[in-house]
C-alpha positions in Angstrom: 101.2 133.8 148.2 102.9 130.5 148.7 100.6 128.1 150.5 102.9 125.3 151.6 106.4 123.9 151.8 105.9 121.4 149.0 104.7 124.1 146.6 107.8 126.2 147.4 110.1 123.2 146.8 108.4 122.4 143.5 108.8 126.0 142.3 112.5 126.0 143.4 113.0 122.7 141.5 111.5 124.2 138.4 113.9 127.2 138.6 116.9 125.0 139.2 115.8 122.5 136.5 115.6 125.3 133.9 119.0 126.8 134.8 121.0 123.7 135.5 119.3 121.5 132.8 118.7 118.8 135.4 115.2 117.0 135.4 113.2 118.4 138.3 111.9 114.8 139.0 115.4 113.8 140.0 116.1 116.7 142.4 116.4 115.6 146.0 117.5 117.4 149.2 120.8 115.4 149.5 122.0 116.4 146.0 125.2 118.4 146.1 124.8 121.7 144.2 128.4 121.8 143.0 129.4 118.2 142.6 126.2 116.6 141.3 124.2 119.5 139.8 127.4 121.2 138.6 126.1 124.6 139.6 129.0 127.1 139.4 128.9 130.6 140.9 127.4 132.0 137.7 124.5 129.5 137.7 124.1 130.0 141.4 123.6 133.7 141.0 121.1 133.2 138.1 119.1 130.7 140.3 119.2 133.1 143.2 118.1 136.0 141.0 115.2 134.1 139.6 114.2 132.8 143.1 114.3 136.3 144.5 112.1 137.7 141.8 109.7 134.7 141.9 109.2 134.8 145.7 109.8 138.5 146.3 112.7 137.9 148.7 116.3 138.8 149.1 119.1 136.2 149.6 122.5 137.3 150.9 125.6 136.4 149.1 127.1 135.0 152.3 124.2 132.7 152.8 124.4 131.5 149.1 128.2 130.9 149.5 127.6 128.6 152.5 125.2 126.3 150.6 126.3 122.7 149.9 123.1 120.7 149.1 119.8 121.4 147.5 118.2 120.9 150.9 120.3 123.8 152.2 118.9 126.0 149.4 115.3 124.9 150.2 115.8 125.9 153.8 117.3 129.2 153.0 114.4 130.1 150.7 111.8 128.8 153.1 113.3 130.8 156.0 113.4 133.9 153.8 109.8 133.6 152.8 108.6 133.2 156.4 110.4 136.2 157.7 
């Protein structure tokens, strides 16, 4: 089970880094998913699927569509884990 917020964020960064090809050390909450990380809808679905499997959660398509920044994604996943 996930022990803390930092661990969750580190694991999310690893997933995003692998899919988007962006160094995890450069990922920050303020980064735009679309404009800076160039995550299109296909990559977003791949990231979501890997995240769901990794954490054993379900993320709604509506919630994913509303995301703008990496911080938004962190909060979505953290909220899903805690419920």
